N, C-alpha and C positions, 0 to 999 in steps of 0.2 A: 504494500500500500504506500502510495506516494503522497506527499503534501502539496503537489503541484498539478495544475490542470491547465488546459488551453481553451480559449474562447475567441470567437469572432462576433462582433456586432455586424449583422448582415446589411446589404444595401437597402433593403426595405426600411429597416429601423433607422438607418442613417438618413435616408430621404425624408422620412416622416418626422425627423427631429427628436428621436427618442434616445440618442446616444448618451446624453448627459444624465438623464433619469435612470437609464440602465446601469451606467457606471456607478452612479450614486447608490443604487440598490445593491450592487455587488459589494461595494466597500462597506456599506452598512450591515451587510450579512457577515462581515468579519474576514473577507478575503483581502489579502495584501497583493497589490499589483507589483509583479516582479519585472515585467516588460510590457510596453505599450507602444503601439504605432498605428497611425492612420495610413492606409495605402489603397491602391486599386489593383486588383488582380487582372492580368491579361487572361484571355481564354485559355492559353497554353498553361499558365500557372494554376488557374482554377481546375483545369483538367488533371494536372499533376496532383494537386491537393486531394481531389476526390477520385483518384484512380481506383480506389477500392470499390467504387460503385460503377465502374466502366461498363460492365455487362448488364446493368439494370436499366429498365426502360426510361427512367427519369434522368439519367446521366446527362444527356445533352441539354435538357432544360435547366438542370442544376448548374452546369458550367456556364450557360448563357446568363442565368440570373446572378450568379456570384461574380461574374465579370462585368455586370451592368452598372456598377457604381462603386463608390468608396466604401471601405470596411474599416473597422478598428479590430486589430488583432492584439491579444493580450495573453500573457502567462500569469496565472493567479496562484496564490499560495494560501493554504489553510489545512489544518489536520483533515485527513480523509477527503482531500480536495475534489476528486472526480465525483464521488458519490454525493457529496454536499452540493456541488455545483449542479449536477443533474437534477437534484431535488429542487433547487432554486429556480432553474429555468423551466421545468415542467415538461409535459409530454410534447412530442414533436408536432402533433396536431393540436393547435391552440383550443379547439372545441373540446378536447379531452383533457386539457391541462387543469390542474388544481387552481382554485381561486388564489390570487396573490402571487402566482408564479410570473416570471418575466414573460413567458409566451402568452399566458392568459391576458396579461396587461397590455402587451405591445405587438404581438403577432397578428397578422390579418388572415392567414390561411396556412394550410399544410406546406405549401411551396414557399411562402414568404413568412417564415416563422421567427423572424427577428434576430435569432442568436444561435450560435453553434456552441456546443460543449463536448469535449472529448468523452468517449465512452469507456475508456480504460486507461490505466496508468501508462501502459505501453504506447497507446495512441497519443496521449497527452504529451509525452516526450517527443515522439516523432513530429507531431503537429507544431509544437512549440519550436523545435529546431528547424522546421520548414520556414518559419517566418523570422526567427531571431538567431543571430550568431551567439556564441558563448560570451562575447564582449557586451552583448545587449541584454543579458540575463543577470539580474541582480538579486 
């Protein structure tokens, strides 16, 4: 079990002006921001990041969406970070997310669900290293 996880505030939440409220909520839930950057993924980089989903029917749409606008990438720290963060963000489908979760509050649909959260300690490390060099992780 790791104390770090990775997240991205997705283009829909950025476009809708929710980034500040989402970051505030994350910090108020006790997560420490280890690394943070605003960037825009090219289709190639979005495809690399989501390569695990390449054979799934939604892959092309996902790559298109994730390269459609600015995102905020972050590495977060807290005891049992992955599980704690998955609880905070809620179900992938905001209609099924618990009240008060980030997706319930800020997501608009299954496809535009405001935020990404790593699903395992291993993926948290891989995803964090995709966006941040060792010199950018504090």
